[in-house]
N, C-alpha and C positions, 0 to 999 in steps of 0.2 A: 210552379217553378217561381223561384225568386225573381224579383225585380231589381235590377242592380242600379238603384238611383245615385247618383254621383254623391248627393247631399248626405247620403246614410253611409256609402261605402268609399271612403276616402283612400287615398295612397297607402297611408299608414295601415289601414285595414287588410289590403292585399299584401303588403310587405310582411305583415304578421302571419298571414295564411302560408306565404312562401317560406317563411322562417320554420312554421310548425310543419310543413311538409318535409322539408330537410331534416328536422330534428327527429320526426317519428321515423323516418326512413333509416336514419342512422343507428338507433338501438335495434330495430325491428329486423335489421339484415342478419343480424346474429341468431335470432331466437331458433329457426329450424335446425341449425347446425350444432348448438350448445349441448343438447343432451348427448349426441354422439361423442363430441369433443371431450366431455367430462368422462364419458366411460373409457375413452382411450387413455384419459390421464389416471384412471384406477377408481373413478368416483361415481361408479353407476348407480350405487345405494343412495346418492344424494342428489338426483335429479330434481326432487322437489325443492331443493334450496336454491337452484337456478332462479327461479322467480321470486321465492320467499325472501330471500336475503336482498334482493333488489327492492322489492317493495317494503322491506323493514325500514331500510335507511330513507327510502322516498316519504313514509309515512311519518318517521320521526322528525324528517327536517321540515314538514310542512308548517307547523306552528312558527318557526323560525321564517321561513319564506313567506308566510302570510303578513307576520309583523313587519317584515323588511320591506314588503311590496306596499304597505301603508305608511312607511316612514322614509326610507331611503329612496324608494322609486320602483316602477314596474320593470323598466329595463335593466337596471342593474342586477336584479334578482334573475331575470331571463339570461343574461349574459352568464352569470356565475353557472346556471344550469348547462347551458350549452359548452361552456368550458369544461366542466367536468366529464361531459359525454366525450368532447374530442381527446382529452387525456387518456380516460380509460380505454376508449377503442385503439388508442396507440400502443397500450401496454398489453393487451390481451396475449399477443405472441410471446410474450416474455414471462407470462404466467404458466410454468410448466409443472406445476404440483397442483393437487387437489386444493391444498390450502391457500396457495396464492389465487387460485381460479376464484374460489369462493369469496375471499377478501376483496379481490377486483370487483366481483358482482356486488358486494356490500358497499363498495365506494361508488360504483356506477349509479346505484340507486338515488344518490344525491341529485344527478342530473333531472330525473322527473320529479324530484321532490321540489325543484325551484322553477325550472321552464315553464310548465303549464300553469302554475299559480300565477306568476307575473303576467302570462299571456291572456289568461282568463279576465284577470283584473283590468288589464289594458283594454280589451274589447269591451267590457262593460263600461268603461269610461267613455268610449266613443260612439256607441250604439245605443239609440233611444229604446226604451221599454217595449213599445208595440213591434220592433224589429229583432227583439233579443233571441227568440227561438229561430228565426231565420239566420241570424249571424252566427250563431253558435253552430247550426247545422252546416253553413258554408266553411266556418273554421274547422268544424268536423270533417267536412269533405277534404280539405287539404290534408289534414291527419291522416285520414283513410287511404287517400292516395299514397302517401309515404308509408303506411303500413301494408298496402297491397304490394307496392314495387319493391319495398325493402327485402322481404322474406324471398321474393322470386329472384332479385338481382342477388342476393347474398348467397342463395343455393347455387346459382349459375357460376359465380365467381368461385366458390369453394369447389364446385365440380370440375370447371374448366382451368382454373388456376390454382389456387391453393387457400387454405383456410387464412393464412396471413394476408393475403391479398385482400380478403373479404373483411378482416380487422381493419386494416388500414384505409379502406374505402369507408367503412363506417366512421372512422376518425374523420376522413375528409369531409364527409356529409355534415358533421357537426360543426366543423370548422367554417364552412359556408352558411351555416345557420346563424352562426355568431356573426359573421360578416354582414349579413342583412340586418341584423338587430342593430348594428352600428350607425344605420341610416335613418332609424326612426327617432321621432321626438317624444320625450317624455310626456305622460299624461296625467301623473300625480301633480295636483295643485302645488304651486310654489310654497303657499303658506304651510302645507303639511310635510313638506320635506326636510330632512335632517341629514346630516353629514353622517356616515358609518361610523359608529363606535362599538367596541366590544360590549358595552353595557347594554346595547340593544338587544344582544343575544340573551340576556337575563329575562326569563318570562314568569309571570304570574300565571297561576292556574286559569283565570279568567281570560287570558291572552291565547290559551291553547285551542279552546273552542268556542264557536260563535252559537250561543243557545237559539238565536232565531231561526238556524238551518238544520235543526236536528232531524227534522222529518225527511228532507230529501237525503240527509247524510245515510240515515238508517236504510232507507230504499237503495241508495248507492252500494252500501256494503253488501246487501243481499243479493242484488243484481250482479254484482261483479265477481261474487265468488265463483261462479260458472266460468268466467274468463281465466282466472288463474288455473283452475283445474284443466281447463281446455290448452293452455299455453304447456302444461306439463306433460299431458298424456297424448295429445294429438299427434306429435311426430312419431311415436312408437305405433299408435294406432293405424297411422298411415301406412307405415311399413308393414304392419300385419295384414293390411288389405291389399298389399302388392303396389302401391303408389310410391314410385321412385322418388318423385320430387316433393319432399317433406313440407314444403312450403305452399303446396297447392291449395290445402285446405284455408289456410290464411288468406291466400289471394282471393279465392271465392268469396270468403266471408267478408273481406275488407272492400271487394267491388260491389257486393249486395248492400253493404252499409252505405258506400258512396252513392249509390242509385237512389236509395230512399232518403237519403239527407238531401239531395237535389230537388226531389219530387214532394217530398214532405216536409220540408224544412221549416214551413210556417205552420204546421199542423197544431203545434202546442199554443201558437200564437192565436190561431183560430178558435180551436175546441178546449183550451186549457190544459194545463200541465198535467193535472192528475188523471184525467180520462185517456190521455195519450199514454201515460205511463201504465194504466191498467191494461191497455190493449197489448202494449209492447211485452209486458211480463207474461201474459198468456201465450205470445207468440214464441218467446223464449224458452218456456216449458215446453211447447211443441218440439222445437229444435233440439233440445235436451233428450227428449224422449226417442226421437230418431237416432241420435248419437248412440243411445244405450243398445239399440237393437240393429245397428249399421252392419250388415254382412256384406255389402257390396261396395265398390266406390262410387257407385251412382248414389245410393241411399246416403252415404257419408257426406258426399259433397252437396246434396240437396239439403241435409242438416247445416252445412256451413252457410248456404245462402240464407236459411231461415234465421240463422243464428245472426247473420250480419244484417238481415232486415230488422230484426228485433234491437238489435245494438244501435242501428242507425236512428231508429225512433226515440229509444229512451236516453241515449247520450247526450244530445243537445239539449233535450227536455229536462233533464236533471241540472244541468248547466244553468239553464235560463230560470228555473225554478228557485235554485240557490241563490241567483243574484236579484230575482225578485223580492225574496224574503231578506235580503241583506241591507244593512244601513251603508249608504255610501263613505262614510269614513272609515268603516270596518269590513269593507268589501274584499280585501285581500284575506282577512282572518276568516271570513265566511267561506270564500272558495278553498282555502287551505282546509278548513273543517270538512269540506265535501270531499276533497282529495285524501284526507286521512281515512275516511270511511272507504274511499275507493282502494287505497293501498292495503288497508286492513283486510278487505274483501278479496282482493286477488292475492294477497299473501296467505291468507288462510286457505283459500281454494287451492293453491299450489302446493301447500304444505301438507294439507290432508289428502290430496289427490296423489301426491307420491308416496304417503305411508299407506293408503288404501292399496294402491295399484302394485306397488313392491315388485315391478317388472313381471306381473303375472297378467296375461292377458284376459282370463276368466274373469278379473275383478273389474275390467273397464266398465261394465254397465253399473256397478255400484258406485263409482265415482260420478258418473253422469245422473245417476239417482239422487245421490246426495246434493248435487248442484240445483237439480229441479226442486228438491224440498225446500231450498233457501229461496228460489224465486217464487214459490207458493207462499212462503211466509210473507214475501214483500207485497204480493198480490192481495193476500188477506189484509194486510195492513192498510193498503191502499183503498180497499174497498170499505172496511169496517171503520177505522180509526181516522183517516185524513179527510178533512174539507179544505179545499183550497182557500188560501188567504189572499187579499189584494197585496199588490206589489209595494213596496216602500219607494216612495219619491226619491 
């Protein structure tokens, strides 16, 4: 269990956790209901785009958010991300065509392109190396709580009130996240800060990716592919198994992730980033195997728990490994590189899952088998090609 020493975990850290909780709750409230909502709009064949378009703009915006986090500041980058989330949640009820809905998903992706980049850089600034894995685990707990509560609350709001109530509530959670950020103090050193100018949005290729962190970025891409696939097909798979609440899988997944982050938050600090990633990748493959053959709700939800346990181990470890390898003055860029890989993995997973699935239940095992193959590649890379390097001071 983590030890909450006041010298390590300041009020700024806990405010950041609260902000992340609200932010992740905001956009995760929508996920279980969006496939059916798009179907009612006449876009049943475009379910894969719900996640793919969101992650496209998130990924494309990462180099910009990384550069701005290292120049303008961590907090302005986070504020912009939460502001986008607030605005987009408010406008979903007005997007009554397939084109309008997909355009809004595209814009909504800018929120996760900015907010988590600034958050990770902020946490890296205030937490010492020997506690990074634990701190990222605790931050992940906050995000997991939001991800667990969001789908459940969103489903209840849609079921007992209306979809519009759910959309406006999502917008309200983003606004609260924005308000919390307004109470925090900037951590980027004053000597590095610049006033925002449009010229900062001009990027050289060297500013897009951080070479130091390509190893964790590759593992991130391969291990996050299944998440994009799961987001796309799990609501339909839940319905086929007779599970009325389409958010139940995500609740079980995120609660399991939450538990393992609390219990094993310091695992990678103690045993090393790469060994923990090897074990979590193996566990993720088991979960995907169960999903491929899940014919009962019990087996299906067991797979959700294992999926959550694997994610709870590998997510904070990947964050910590990325920060370990990054240069302090390019920390925002390093985090952005990892997030580009994350968005690419989720987006490709969602797009290919939608294409393979094509609303045919017999094809669901193929979706999960492809995801398992990606994780197997990550595991092979971690075993054969990666040797853990010391952290950058």
